[in-house]
The first five atom37 places (N, CA, C, CB, O) and aatype in JSON, in Angstrom:
{
  "aatype": [12, 0, 3, 10, 9, 8, 15, 5, 10, 15, 1, 5, 13, 3, 18, 7, 10, 6, 10, 10, 16, 6, 19, 2, 2, 10, 15, 10, 18, 19, 4, 13, 19, 17, 0, 6, 16, 3, 13, 6, 10, 10, 14, 6, 9, 19, 14, 15, 3, 1, 13, 3, 5, 7, 5, 5, 19, 8, 19, 7, 6, 10, 1, 19, 3, 12, 3, 9, 16, 3, 6, 12, 6, 15, 9, 10, 19, 2, 12, 5, 3, 10, 3, 16, 19, 19, 13, 13, 4, 3, 7, 16, 5, 15, 9, 0, 3, 7, 12, 0, 13, 10, 2, 18, 8, 6, 14, 9, 5, 16, 8, 15],
  "atom_mask": [
    [1, 1, 1, 1, 1],
    [1, 1, 1, 1, 1],
    [1, 1, 1, 1, 1],
    [1, 1, 1, 1, 1],
    [1, 1, 1, 1, 1],
    [1, 1, 1, 1, 1],
    [1, 1, 1, 1, 1],
    [1, 1, 1, 1, 1],
    [1, 1, 1, 1, 1],
    [1, 1, 1, 1, 1],
    [1, 1, 1, 1, 1],
    [1, 1, 1, 1, 1],
    [1, 1, 1, 1, 1],
    [1, 1, 1, 1, 1],
    [1, 1, 1, 1, 1],
    [1, 1, 1, 0, 1],
    [1, 1, 1, 1, 1],
    [1, 1, 1, 1, 1],
    [1, 1, 1, 1, 1],
    [1, 1, 1, 1, 1],
    [1, 1, 1, 1, 1],
    [1, 1, 1, 1, 1],
    [1, 1, 1, 1, 1],
    [1, 1, 1, 1, 1],
    [1, 1, 1, 1, 1],
    [1, 1, 1, 1, 1],
    [1, 1, 1, 1, 1],
    [1, 1, 1, 1, 1],
    [1, 1, 1, 1, 1],
    [1, 1, 1, 1, 1],
    [1, 1, 1, 1, 1],
    [1, 1, 1, 1, 1],
    [1, 1, 1, 1, 1],
    [1, 1, 1, 1, 1],
    [1, 1, 1, 1, 1],
    [1, 1, 1, 1, 1],
    [1, 1, 1, 1, 1],
    [1, 1, 1, 1, 1],
    [1, 1, 1, 1, 1],
    [1, 1, 1, 1, 1],
    [1, 1, 1, 1, 1],
    [1, 1, 1, 1, 1],
    [1, 1, 1, 1, 1],
    [1, 1, 1, 1, 1],
    [1, 1, 1, 1, 1],
    [1, 1, 1, 1, 1],
    [1, 1, 1, 1, 1],
    [1, 1, 1, 1, 1],
    [1, 1, 1, 1, 1],
    [1, 1, 1, 1, 1],
    [1, 1, 1, 1, 1],
    [1, 1, 1, 1, 1],
    [1, 1, 1, 1, 1],
    [1, 1, 1, 0, 1],
    [1, 1, 1, 1, 1],
    [1, 1, 1, 1, 1],
    [1, 1, 1, 1, 1],
    [1, 1, 1, 1, 1],
    [1, 1, 1, 1, 1],
    [1, 1, 1, 0, 1],
    [1, 1, 1, 1, 1],
    [1, 1, 1, 1, 1],
    [1, 1, 1, 1, 1],
    [1, 1, 1, 1, 1],
    [1, 1, 1, 1, 1],
    [1, 1, 1, 1, 1],
    [1, 1, 1, 1, 1],
    [1, 1, 1, 1, 1],
    [1, 1, 1, 1, 1],
    [1, 1, 1, 1, 1],
    [1, 1, 1, 1, 1],
    [1, 1, 1, 1, 1],
    [1, 1, 1, 1, 1],
    [1, 1, 1, 1, 1],
    [1, 1, 1, 1, 1],
    [1, 1, 1, 1, 1],
    [1, 1, 1, 1, 1],
    [1, 1, 1, 1, 1],
    [1, 1, 1, 1, 1],
    [1, 1, 1, 1, 1],
    [1, 1, 1, 1, 1],
    [1, 1, 1, 1, 1],
    [1, 1, 1, 1, 1],
    [1, 1, 1, 1, 1],
    [1, 1, 1, 1, 1],
    [1, 1, 1, 1, 1],
    [1, 1, 1, 1, 1],
    [1, 1, 1, 1, 1],
    [1, 1, 1, 1, 1],
    [1, 1, 1, 1, 1],
    [1, 1, 1, 0, 1],
    [1, 1, 1, 1, 1],
    [1, 1, 1, 1, 1],
    [1, 1, 1, 1, 1],
    [1, 1, 1, 1, 1],
    [1, 1, 1, 1, 1],
    [1, 1, 1, 1, 1],
    [1, 1, 1, 0, 1],
    [1, 1, 1, 1, 1],
    [1, 1, 1, 1, 1],
    [1, 1, 1, 1, 1],
    [1, 1, 1, 1, 1],
    [1, 1, 1, 1, 1],
    [1, 1, 1, 1, 1],
    [1, 1, 1, 1, 1],
    [1, 1, 1, 1, 1],
    [1, 1, 1, 1, 1],
    [1, 1, 1, 1, 1],
    [1, 1, 1, 1, 1],
    [1, 1, 1, 1, 1],
    [1, 1, 1, 1, 1],
    [1, 1, 1, 1, 1]
  ],
  "atom_positions": [
    [[23.44, 84.44, 39.31], [24.56, 84.74, 38.18], [25.03, 84.42, 38.18], [25.15, 85.39, 37.83], [25.13, 83.47, 37.41]],
    [[26.5, 84.92, 39.45], [27.91, 85.26, 39.11], [28.03, 83.94, 39.39], [28.87, 86.42, 39.88], [29.22, 83.64, 39.42]],
    [[27.04, 82.68, 39.68], [28.06, 81.12, 39.6], [28.06, 80.82, 38.12], [27.32, 79.51, 40.53], [28.85, 80.11, 37.49]],
    [[27.14, 81.43, 37.74], [27.05, 81.32, 35.77], [28.4, 81.46, 35.36], [26.09, 82.75, 34.79], [28.94, 80.64, 34.61]],
    [[29.06, 82.64, 35.9], [30.18, 83.7, 34.86], [31.26, 82.83, 35.76], [30.2, 86.01, 35.02], [31.32, 82.34, 36.88]],
    [[32.28, 82.98, 34.27], [33.59, 82.38, 35.0], [34.32, 82.79, 34.27], [33.87, 80.95, 35.22], [34.2, 82.74, 33.05]],
    [[35.72, 83.57, 35.23], [36.66, 85.11, 34.27], [38.11, 83.95, 34.62], [36.75, 87.62, 35.49], [38.13, 82.98, 35.37]],
    [[39.15, 84.49, 33.8], [39.93, 84.69, 34.08], [40.88, 85.59, 33.41], [40.08, 83.86, 34.29], [40.63, 85.85, 32.24]],
    [[42.3, 86.3, 34.14], [42.66, 86.64, 33.5], [43.75, 86.66, 32.13], [42.55, 86.94, 34.09], [44.69, 85.88, 31.96]],
    [[43.29, 87.86, 31.17], [43.38, 87.3, 30.11], [45.14, 87.57, 29.66], [42.17, 87.9, 29.15], [45.99, 86.83, 29.17]],
    [[45.15, 88.82, 30.06], [46.56, 89.5, 29.9], [46.23, 91.44, 30.24], [47.23, 89.08, 27.89], [45.27, 92.19, 30.05]],
    [[47.98, 91.64, 30.98], [47.04, 93.17, 31.41], [47.97, 93.97, 30.53], [47.0, 93.86, 33.4], [48.74, 93.26, 29.88]],
    [[48.12, 95.49, 30.32], [48.79, 96.26, 30.05], [48.79, 97.73, 31.21], [48.43, 96.36, 28.68], [48.16, 97.76, 32.27]],
    [[49.49, 98.63, 30.77], [49.87, 99.86, 31.77], [48.46, 100.42, 31.76], [51.18, 101.08, 31.22], [48.17, 100.58, 32.95]],
    [[47.65, 100.71, 31.14], [46.6, 100.75, 31.79], [45.13, 100.15, 31.53], [46.58, 101.8, 31.91], [44.15, 100.48, 30.87]],
    [[45.38, 99.43, 32.14], [43.95, 98.29, 32.28], [44.42, 96.61, 32.27], [0.0, 0.0, 0.0], [45.59, 96.21, 32.34]],
    [[43.45, 95.94, 32.19], [43.53, 94.67, 31.72], [42.36, 93.53, 31.07], [44.03, 94.22, 32.72], [41.32, 94.03, 31.49]],
    [[41.99, 92.42, 30.37], [41.44, 91.82, 30.1], [41.17, 90.89, 30.42], [41.54, 91.85, 29.58], [42.03, 90.1, 30.8]],
    [[39.96, 90.58, 30.41], [39.53, 88.99, 30.79], [38.89, 88.16, 30.05], [38.76, 88.86, 31.8], [38.0, 88.56, 29.29]],
    [[39.17, 87.07, 30.12], [38.78, 85.88, 29.71], [36.92, 85.65, 30.16], [39.93, 84.78, 30.45], [36.87, 85.07, 31.25]],
    [[35.93, 85.87, 29.78], [35.4, 85.97, 30.15], [34.4, 84.04, 30.01], [35.22, 87.32, 29.78], [35.13, 83.4, 29.25]],
    [[33.24, 83.16, 30.42], [32.63, 82.36, 29.49], [31.52, 82.8, 30.3], [33.02, 80.77, 29.2], [31.6, 82.98, 31.51]],
    [[30.36, 83.0, 29.52], [28.73, 83.06, 30.16], [27.83, 83.11, 29.15], [28.36, 84.36, 31.09], [27.53, 83.97, 28.31]],
    [[27.29, 81.56, 29.49], [25.53, 81.32, 28.45], [26.29, 80.48, 26.83], [24.41, 83.77, 27.76], [25.87, 80.41, 25.68]],
    [[27.9, 79.81, 27.67], [28.23, 79.1, 26.18], [28.92, 80.08, 25.32], [26.85, 78.61, 25.33], [29.08, 79.79, 24.14]],
    [[29.45, 81.48, 25.92], [30.11, 82.32, 24.63], [31.31, 82.17, 25.81], [29.38, 84.24, 23.9], [31.39, 81.67, 26.93]],
    [[32.37, 83.07, 24.7], [33.73, 83.52, 25.51], [33.61, 84.43, 25.31], [35.04, 83.17, 25.33], [32.55, 84.52, 24.69]],
    [[34.09, 85.41, 25.43], [34.29, 86.73, 25.4], [35.45, 87.28, 26.04], [33.26, 87.28, 25.86], [36.01, 86.73, 26.99]],
    [[35.93, 88.71, 25.38], [36.44, 89.77, 25.81], [36.16, 90.69, 26.52], [36.67, 90.15, 25.23], [35.28, 91.4, 26.05]],
    [[36.73, 91.14, 27.95], [36.11, 91.93, 28.45], [37.21, 92.83, 29.44], [34.95, 91.22, 29.03], [37.72, 92.66, 30.55]],
    [[37.3, 94.19, 28.04], [38.76, 94.68, 29.23], [38.61, 95.89, 29.88], [40.34, 94.96, 28.48], [38.11, 96.77, 29.19]],
    [[38.96, 96.25, 31.26], [39.31, 97.57, 31.98], [39.81, 98.16, 31.61], [39.76, 97.71, 32.86], [41.01, 97.86, 31.54]],
    [[39.3, 99.66, 30.99], [41.31, 100.88, 30.76], [40.05, 101.67, 31.97], [42.17, 102.39, 28.16], [38.89, 101.48, 32.33]],
    [[41.41, 102.78, 32.28], [41.15, 103.32, 33.14], [41.81, 104.63, 32.74], [41.44, 102.64, 34.24], [42.93, 105.13, 32.69]],
    [[40.22, 105.02, 32.4], [40.8, 106.18, 31.28], [39.57, 106.75, 30.89], [41.69, 105.59, 29.83], [38.51, 106.17, 31.12]],
    [[39.64, 107.85, 30.31], [38.52, 108.59, 29.93], [37.92, 108.36, 28.12], [39.05, 110.19, 30.28], [38.47, 108.63, 27.05]],
    [[36.6, 107.77, 28.43], [36.67, 106.77, 27.04], [37.11, 107.52, 25.66], [35.05, 106.1, 26.72], [37.47, 108.68, 25.84]],
    [[37.15, 106.97, 24.12], [38.5, 107.73, 23.8], [38.64, 106.17, 22.77], [39.94, 108.22, 25.46], [39.31, 105.14, 22.86]],
    [[37.64, 106.69, 21.83], [38.1, 105.24, 20.96], [39.29, 105.27, 20.14], [37.0, 104.78, 19.9], [39.99, 104.26, 20.11]],
    [[39.71, 106.54, 19.3], [41.31, 106.69, 19.62], [41.8, 105.5, 19.71], [41.71, 107.42, 20.91], [42.08, 104.95, 18.64]],
    [[41.99, 104.96, 20.64], [42.73, 104.21, 21.95], [42.81, 102.88, 22.17], [42.18, 104.53, 23.11], [43.51, 102.26, 22.96]],
    [[41.38, 102.2, 20.72], [40.49, 101.14, 20.1], [41.73, 100.25, 20.01], [39.57, 101.52, 18.57], [41.89, 99.39, 20.87]],
    [[42.72, 100.42, 18.91], [43.56, 100.4, 18.35], [44.65, 100.2, 18.96], [43.53, 101.14, 17.8], [45.38, 99.73, 18.09]],
    [[45.44, 100.28, 20.26], [45.75, 100.4, 20.93], [45.46, 98.82, 22.42], [45.39, 101.7, 20.77], [46.16, 97.95, 22.94]],
    [[44.6, 99.11, 22.47], [43.89, 98.09, 23.22], [43.42, 96.91, 23.05], [43.11, 98.43, 23.54], [43.68, 95.93, 23.74]],
    [[42.52, 96.97, 21.84], [42.53, 95.91, 21.38], [43.29, 95.05, 19.77], [41.36, 95.96, 21.53], [43.41, 95.3, 18.57]],
    [[43.68, 93.84, 20.88], [44.65, 93.14, 19.31], [44.08, 93.08, 18.03], [45.03, 91.54, 19.38], [42.93, 92.65, 18.11]],
    [[44.61, 93.46, 16.29], [44.6, 93.21, 15.33], [43.61, 92.64, 14.93], [45.4, 92.83, 15.15], [42.57, 93.09, 14.46]],
    [[44.02, 91.42, 15.16], [43.19, 90.67, 14.4], [42.2, 90.23, 14.98], [43.7, 89.76, 13.88], [41.46, 89.44, 14.39]],
    [[41.93, 90.61, 16.25], [40.14, 90.3, 16.5], [39.61, 91.35, 15.38], [39.35, 90.79, 18.43], [39.2, 90.63, 14.48]],
    [[39.45, 92.53, 15.05], [39.17, 92.86, 13.95], [39.56, 91.76, 12.57], [39.77, 94.12, 13.97], [38.65, 91.03, 12.16]],
    [[40.22, 91.73, 12.25], [41.03, 91.1, 10.72], [39.68, 89.99, 11.09], [43.36, 90.31, 10.66], [38.64, 90.26, 10.5]],
    [[39.65, 88.91, 11.91], [38.63, 87.99, 12.41], [37.06, 88.1, 12.05], [38.74, 88.08, 13.79], [36.36, 87.11, 11.88]],
    [[36.54, 89.58, 11.95], [35.69, 89.87, 12.21], [34.9, 90.05, 13.31], [0.0, 0.0, 0.0], [33.72, 90.35, 13.19]],
    [[35.65, 89.83, 14.8], [34.69, 89.83, 15.89], [34.3, 91.48, 15.95], [35.41, 89.16, 17.4], [34.84, 92.33, 15.25]],
    [[33.16, 91.77, 17.01], [32.61, 92.68, 17.55], [33.23, 93.32, 18.02], [31.91, 92.51, 18.13], [34.13, 92.75, 18.64]],
    [[33.22, 94.8, 18.08], [34.23, 95.56, 19.42], [33.04, 96.44, 20.2], [35.78, 96.9, 18.71], [32.42, 97.33, 19.61]],
    [[32.87, 96.21, 21.18], [32.35, 96.92, 21.96], [32.5, 97.98, 23.08], [31.98, 96.34, 22.18], [33.17, 97.67, 24.07]],
    [[31.87, 99.34, 23.0], [32.25, 100.07, 23.65], [31.15, 100.38, 25.26], [32.5, 101.1, 22.62], [29.94, 100.6, 25.16]],
    [[31.79, 100.34, 26.42], [30.85, 100.97, 27.44], [32.12, 102.13, 28.47], [0.0, 0.0, 0.0], [33.33, 102.25, 28.3]],
    [[31.31, 102.71, 29.36], [32.11, 103.28, 30.61], [31.51, 103.24, 31.63], [32.53, 104.54, 30.6], [30.38, 103.73, 31.62]],
    [[32.03, 102.64, 32.85], [31.95, 102.96, 33.82], [31.83, 103.32, 35.03], [31.94, 102.97, 33.71], [32.64, 102.54, 35.52]],
    [[31.43, 103.9, 35.89], [31.62, 105.19, 36.69], [31.43, 104.73, 38.28], [30.4, 106.44, 36.2], [30.74, 103.72, 38.44]],
    [[31.92, 105.28, 39.34], [31.75, 104.59, 40.71], [29.7, 105.82, 40.92], [33.82, 105.16, 42.33], [29.01, 105.67, 41.93]],
    [[29.42, 106.44, 40.19], [28.11, 107.3, 40.99], [26.61, 106.38, 39.27], [28.61, 110.3, 40.92], [25.59, 107.02, 39.0]],
    [[26.9, 104.98, 38.5], [26.46, 104.98, 37.82], [26.0, 102.86, 38.68], [27.3, 105.73, 36.43], [26.36, 102.11, 39.59]],
    [[25.25, 102.89, 37.79], [24.77, 101.18, 38.74], [25.71, 100.13, 37.66], [22.33, 100.55, 38.62], [25.05, 99.48, 36.86]],
    [[26.71, 100.01, 37.64], [28.21, 99.12, 36.91], [27.48, 97.98, 36.64], [29.8, 98.68, 38.02], [28.1, 97.33, 35.8]],
    [[26.27, 97.34, 37.02], [25.64, 96.01, 37.11], [24.75, 96.13, 35.46], [24.49, 95.85, 38.78], [25.09, 95.45, 34.49]],
    [[23.51, 97.23, 35.43], [22.94, 97.56, 34.63], [23.65, 97.68, 33.55], [22.39, 98.39, 34.95], [23.32, 97.12, 32.51]],
    [[24.97, 98.61, 33.69], [25.8, 99.0, 32.85], [26.56, 97.48, 31.78], [26.86, 99.9, 33.86], [26.77, 97.32, 30.58]],
    [[26.68, 96.97, 32.51], [27.55, 95.34, 32.11], [26.67, 94.63, 31.46], [28.06, 94.27, 33.43], [27.14, 94.22, 30.4]],
    [[24.93, 94.13, 31.77], [23.88, 93.34, 31.25], [23.87, 93.85, 29.66], [22.41, 93.58, 32.13], [24.11, 93.19, 28.65]],
    [[23.42, 95.69, 29.85], [23.04, 95.85, 28.86], [24.05, 95.62, 27.47], [22.54, 96.95, 29.09], [23.97, 95.34, 26.27]],
    [[25.09, 95.99, 28.6], [26.52, 95.61, 26.38], [26.64, 94.07, 26.85], [29.36, 96.79, 26.12], [26.18, 93.52, 25.85]],
    [[26.87, 93.36, 27.46], [27.4, 91.81, 27.41], [26.54, 90.9, 26.88], [27.71, 91.23, 28.73], [26.99, 89.81, 26.53]],
    [[24.36, 91.37, 26.66], [24.08, 90.74, 26.47], [23.63, 90.91, 25.04], [23.62, 90.48, 27.32], [22.6, 90.29, 24.76]],
    [[24.2, 91.66, 24.02], [24.59, 91.88, 23.18], [25.56, 91.7, 22.23], [24.49, 92.38, 23.39], [25.76, 92.33, 21.19]],
    [[26.56, 90.1, 23.02], [27.51, 90.47, 22.58], [27.82, 88.66, 22.2], [28.42, 91.52, 23.61], [27.65, 87.78, 23.04]],
    [[28.27, 88.43, 20.91], [28.9, 86.85, 20.41], [29.77, 86.4, 20.68], [29.17, 86.55, 19.33], [30.59, 87.19, 21.15]],
    [[30.08, 85.33, 20.63], [31.15, 83.91, 21.13], [32.24, 85.05, 20.26], [30.79, 81.61, 20.28], [32.12, 85.27, 19.06]],
    [[33.49, 85.82, 21.29], [34.48, 85.75, 20.5], [34.41, 87.18, 20.45], [34.42, 84.86, 19.26], [35.24, 87.71, 19.7]],
    [[33.36, 88.17, 21.27], [33.2, 89.63, 20.66], [34.19, 90.01, 21.89], [31.41, 90.49, 20.53], [34.43, 89.39, 22.92]],
    [[34.77, 91.53, 21.28], [35.49, 91.96, 22.14], [34.52, 93.33, 23.47], [36.78, 92.5, 21.09], [34.49, 94.23, 22.62]],
    [[34.16, 93.68, 24.13], [34.41, 94.93, 25.22], [35.08, 95.51, 25.84], [34.11, 94.98, 25.92], [35.69, 95.13, 26.83]],
    [[35.09, 96.71, 25.26], [35.71, 97.76, 26.43], [35.58, 98.58, 27.21], [36.22, 98.28, 26.3], [35.58, 99.76, 26.85]],
    [[35.43, 98.24, 28.48], [35.09, 99.86, 29.4], [35.94, 101.15, 29.8], [34.75, 99.55, 30.76], [36.85, 101.22, 30.62]],
    [[35.65, 101.69, 29.37], [36.15, 102.72, 29.45], [35.75, 102.88, 31.62], [35.35, 103.86, 28.04], [34.58, 102.95, 31.98]],
    [[36.95, 102.91, 32.73], [36.45, 103.12, 33.47], [37.46, 104.08, 34.64], [35.91, 101.94, 33.66], [38.59, 103.77, 35.04]],
    [[36.84, 105.03, 34.92], [37.28, 106.12, 36.21], [37.99, 105.69, 37.44], [36.03, 106.76, 36.84], [38.56, 106.35, 38.31]],
    [[37.92, 105.13, 37.38], [39.27, 104.15, 38.47], [39.14, 102.98, 39.01], [0.0, 0.0, 0.0], [38.27, 102.21, 38.59]],
    [[40.09, 102.58, 40.14], [40.36, 101.51, 40.3], [38.95, 100.87, 41.47], [41.92, 101.57, 40.74], [38.72, 99.71, 41.8]],
    [[38.22, 102.17, 41.85], [36.87, 101.27, 42.57], [35.97, 101.02, 41.13], [35.73, 102.41, 44.04], [35.46, 100.0, 41.59]],
    [[35.41, 101.11, 39.88], [34.88, 100.9, 39.26], [35.38, 99.75, 38.3], [34.62, 101.89, 39.01], [34.53, 98.9, 38.03]],
    [[36.66, 99.58, 37.73], [37.33, 98.3, 38.09], [37.03, 96.97, 39.01], [38.27, 98.72, 38.55], [36.49, 95.87, 38.9]],
    [[37.69, 97.71, 39.94], [37.14, 96.29, 41.3], [35.9, 95.88, 40.82], [36.77, 96.85, 43.24], [35.97, 94.85, 40.14]],
    [[34.24, 96.58, 41.02], [33.34, 96.69, 40.48], [32.59, 95.61, 39.3], [33.64, 97.71, 40.21], [31.65, 94.82, 39.25]],
    [[33.61, 96.13, 38.44], [33.38, 95.18, 37.21], [33.56, 94.24, 36.64], [0.0, 0.0, 0.0], [33.0, 93.6, 35.75]],
    [[35.18, 94.13, 37.72], [35.56, 92.47, 37.5], [34.57, 91.49, 38.3], [37.21, 92.11, 38.13], [34.33, 90.37, 37.85]],
    [[33.93, 91.99, 39.62], [33.5, 90.89, 41.2], [32.18, 90.83, 39.51], [32.84, 91.95, 43.84], [32.42, 89.9, 38.74]],
    [[31.01, 91.76, 39.12], [30.42, 91.4, 37.83], [30.58, 89.99, 37.3], [30.94, 92.26, 36.87], [29.63, 89.25, 37.05]],
    [[32.04, 89.64, 37.12], [32.86, 88.79, 36.43], [33.22, 87.85, 36.58], [33.58, 89.05, 36.22], [33.98, 87.12, 35.93]],
    [[32.23, 87.69, 38.28], [33.14, 87.08, 39.27], [34.23, 86.17, 39.2], [32.52, 86.55, 39.96], [34.5, 85.0, 39.46]],
    [[35.22, 88.12, 38.35], [36.69, 87.53, 38.97], [37.07, 88.38, 40.9], [38.29, 88.24, 37.41], [36.43, 89.22, 41.53]],
    [[37.99, 87.84, 41.13], [38.11, 88.63, 42.36], [39.46, 88.57, 42.61], [37.28, 88.17, 43.54], [39.85, 88.99, 43.7]],
    [[40.54, 87.96, 41.56], [41.95, 87.73, 41.98], [42.14, 89.96, 41.97], [43.18, 86.34, 40.37], [41.65, 90.85, 41.28]],
    [[43.29, 89.91, 43.36], [43.95, 91.0, 42.95], [44.48, 91.24, 41.35], [44.99, 91.0, 43.83], [44.52, 90.46, 40.4]],
    [[44.83, 92.51, 41.45], [45.69, 93.08, 40.01], [46.43, 93.59, 40.36], [45.23, 93.91, 38.99], [46.23, 93.88, 41.54]],
    [[48.01, 94.23, 39.7], [49.02, 94.97, 39.9], [48.3, 95.88, 38.85], [50.54, 94.35, 39.75], [47.89, 95.79, 37.69]],
    [[48.38, 97.09, 40.15], [48.61, 98.53, 39.41], [49.77, 99.27, 39.01], [48.15, 99.39, 40.07], [50.82, 99.17, 39.63]],
    [[49.59, 100.2, 37.73], [51.43, 100.68, 37.49], [50.96, 102.33, 37.64], [52.47, 100.16, 35.38], [49.95, 103.02, 37.48]],
    [[52.45, 102.48, 38.06], [52.28, 103.86, 38.89], [52.77, 104.58, 37.81], [53.13, 104.13, 40.42], [52.87, 105.81, 37.87]]
  ]
}
């Protein structure tokens, strides 16, 4: 399945990054945020124009003690073109595992 997924870095911010992912003829924005799940952070993470244009924003959580593939598939299967998902992650390993699932293997810069 990874061969059918193409991802590129869309943007990076202080506590995470966003990939633009192409899968099943859809373009999806996938954010990985190193933080506890906090819906109050969504306006800081997701650009306001995506809310204004009516795209949906999905939220998930990735932890090293869970099946990251299952969690990501369960959310991605429900997304429409140009939707955004924000995955709150418990650390760099869960972020790396999530990016690998999306066929993105470039190193990322982390801010200390």
